[in-house]
N, C-alpha and C positions, 0 to 999 in steps of 0.2 A: 504493500500500500504506500502510495506517494506521501511524503511529508507535506504538511501545510506550508504555504509560502512564508518565508522569513521576511518580516518587515522591521527594519532597524530604525530606532530613534537615536540620532547621532547628535550629541551635544550636552546641554546642561541637565543636571539632575539636582534638585534642591528642595528645601522646605519653604512653602508659602506661609508666612507668619501673619495671621489675621489678628485683629484686636481680641477675638474670643477663642483663639487657638491656632493650631497650625495644620497644614495639609501637605502631603507630598505633591511636588510640582516640577515644572520644567516642561516646555512644549514638546521636546522629543519623547520624554517619558509618557506624557499624556497621549501622544499619537500611538506609541507602541502599546500602551494599555488598551486603547480602543480597538486596535488591530487584533489584539489577543482576544478581546470580547467577541470579535467578529470571526473567530475561527482560524486566525493566522498565528504564526509564531512571533509574538512581540519580543523584540530583542533590544537591549540597551547597550550603546557604546558610549560610555561616560566615565567620570572619575569622581569619587567622594573621599572625604577625609577618613583617616584611621582614627575615628572618634565615635562617641556615643550617638551623635546625630546620624552618622553614616550607617552605623549598625542598625539603628531603628528604621531608617529609610529602606535599607535593603531587605530587612525582615518583612516590612510591609509589602514591598513589591514582589518578593518571593512568594508571599501568601496569595498574591494576585495571579501567580502562574507565569510571570515574565521570566525570560531567559536573561540571567545576570552574568553569564559566563565571560562577557567582555567588559564588565565593570571593574575599573581599577581603584585601588586604595592608595591614598597619598599620606605619607608620614609627616609632611611639612605644612600642608595647607588644609584648612577645615572644609567640611561639607558646606555647600552653598546655601545661602538664605536670601529670601526676598521678603521685605516688609510690605504688606498689602493694606491699603486703606480704601474704603468704599464710601462714596457720597450718597445722598438721599435718593438719587436716580438709579443707583446700582452700578455706576461707573467706577472702575478701579484705577488707583494710581499705585505704581510699583517703585520701591526703592531697592535696587539690586546691589547687594554687597559685593565688593571686589576682593581680589586676592584669595580666591577659593579654589578648591580642588579641580573643578571642571575646566578652569582656565589652563590647566597643565596636562590635558589629555595627551597620551602618547600612542604611537603606532607600535603595538606589540603583537606577539604571536596570537593572542586570544582575539584581538581585533581582526587580524588577517583571516583567521579561521571563520568567523561569522560573516565577514564581507564576501568570502569566496562563494557562498551560495545565497546571497541576499537577492530577493525578488524586488525589493524596494528599499530606498533609504530616504528618510526625511531629515532635513537639516535646516538651520536658520542663520540669522545674523548674530544674535546675542552670544552664542557659543564661540564665535570667531573674534571676540573682542581682544583676546590676548594672542600675540603672534605664535606662541607655542601651540595652543589648541587649534588655531586657524590652519597652520601648516599640516597638522595631523588630519583635520577634517578634509582639506583639499586632497591630501594623499589617499584617504579612504575612498573618496569619490572617484579618484583616478584608478584605484585598484579594482573597483567593482566591475562586474561583467558588462558587456555592451547591452545585454538584455535587461539589466537592472534598471528599474524606474527611479530616477533621481528627482526628488520633490523638494523644491526650495520654498519653504514656508517662512516668509520674510520675518514676521514677528519683531518689528522695530521696537526697541526699548531704550528709553533715556537717550544718552549720547553714544550708545554702543553700536554704531554702524558708520560706514563711510562709503564713498563712491567706489573705492577700490574693492571693498568687501562685496558690495552689490554686484559689480561687474564680473568679478572672478566667480562668484556663485552662479550668476546667470549663464556663464560660459560652460558650466558643468551640469545644468539642470534640464530635465525634460518637461517638468511641470513647474510653473510659478503660481503660488497661491499667496494672496495678500488681501487686506481689507480696503474699503474705499478711502479711508483716511490715509493709508499707506501709499495708495496710488498718487495722491497729491504730493507727498514727500518725495517719492521716487521720481515722479515726473520732473520736479524741479532739479533734483540731484543729477539726473541723467540727461536732461534737456529733451524730454519726451513730451508729447501733448498731455494736457491735464484731463481731458475727457476720458473716462474709463475705457470706452470702446476704442478710441484712438490710441490710448496708451497701450492697450492690449495688442493692437495691430503693430505698433512700433516694436514691442518686445518680440513678437513673432517674426517680424521682418529683419531685425538686427541682431538676434541671438539664436542659439540652437534650441531654445524653448519651443515646445510643440503645442502646449496647452497653457493658457492663462486663466486663472479663476479668481474673480474678485468677489469677496463676500461683503454683504451689505446689511448685516443684522436682520431685523424684521423684514427688510425688503427683499431678502433672498440672495441670489448670487448671479453673477454674469460669467459665462464660460465662453472663451474664445479659442478657436483653433483655425487652421487653414481651411477648414470646411465651413466656417462661418461663426456667427455669434448667437449664443442661446441665452435668453433672459428668463431666469427661473424665479418665480415669486416665492416669498417666504411662507413658512408654516406658522400660524398663530400659536404662541406658547405663553404660559404664565411664568415669566422669568423670576427665578429665585437667586441665581448666581451665574454670571456669565463666564467666570474663570474656567478655562478648559473647553468651552463650547466650540471655539474656533479650531482647537486641536482635534476635537472629536469629529468635526466636519472634515478635517484633513485626513484623519485615519479612515473614515468611511469612504472618502473619495478614492484613496489609494486602493482599498480593498475592492471597490467596485470596478476600478480600472484593471486591476489584476484579473478580475473575473470576465473581462472583455465586454463590459456593459457599454452601451452608447452614452455619450456625454449628457444627454438630457436626463436619462434615468439616473446616471451617476450623481448629477447635481441635486436632483430631488431627494435621493437617498441620503446624501451628505447633509442637506438641509434638515431632514427629519432627525438624523442622529445628533447633529449639533443642537437642535431644539430640545430634544429629550434631555441632554446633559444640562442645558441652561435651566431646565425646570427642577434640577436637583442641587443640593449643596455639595460643593467640592468638584474638582476636576475629574475624579475617578469614581463616580457612583456605580453601584451594582445594578446594571440594567440588563433586561433580556433583549439584547440586540440581535441575537440569532433569529428570533421570530420576525423582527423587522426586516432583516436580510432576506429571509425566506419569502416574506410577503412581496418584496420588490422583485425577487428572482422569479416568482410565479406570476407577477402582474396583478396580485390581489390586494395591494396596499390601499389603504383608505384614502 
């Protein structure tokens, strides 16, 4: 029996520290978790401290069934932390602490092993803020097979991005996923048009990227490829916590593409999964996503 496809979350792993407690986080970890919930092998390539925070984080993720064989431990730098504050509208602000373990990710044998059979790799900008980790991430992307789906989920945070990071990442990506606010920032940074549809066309024309997906919260998403542009409306939800919803969208998008679904169905499915996560507390809720997957596979979704 063939193994489930391996989807790698490449980059940061950390604690999201809220006023009332903390939750495991980091966009790559969230994507790998959702891929695991959808029947794939969610694998993390990251680095945490040789500390109690790292022990607790890895114990939690092991309990979720994630493959931690390529997670490194650092004796000198602590496990990552992000302080999260939320306003009355539910919008979050993040203070991302520096000089932490995932800034020093290395290319070792365990990383090479999991990359060798990766069906998809998801990476972003935040994890490339330190030159050491950035060099490792670019090397990982270069090592992956030609068949591996490389997904650049931008995730702009604070000042931790640059034109060089963006362009180098785009040069290695098959799929670009970003939100509508990030379109405005990248358009100015790259000298591209600000209109989302025109921005997507510029990316497709000037980079190796084959699919651009712009998420728009309650308004759904815009998916662009060389076959055209698809405008997919949002799914009404009762928002409880938006942390991790975009990562759940990305994880679902990757799974659907690996299953060979058309882009329109892929977008609707990713909208649904992202909405379900937004209705729950935390980025890694226990949801029955397999039934959602099966409904979309069979065409019986509501």
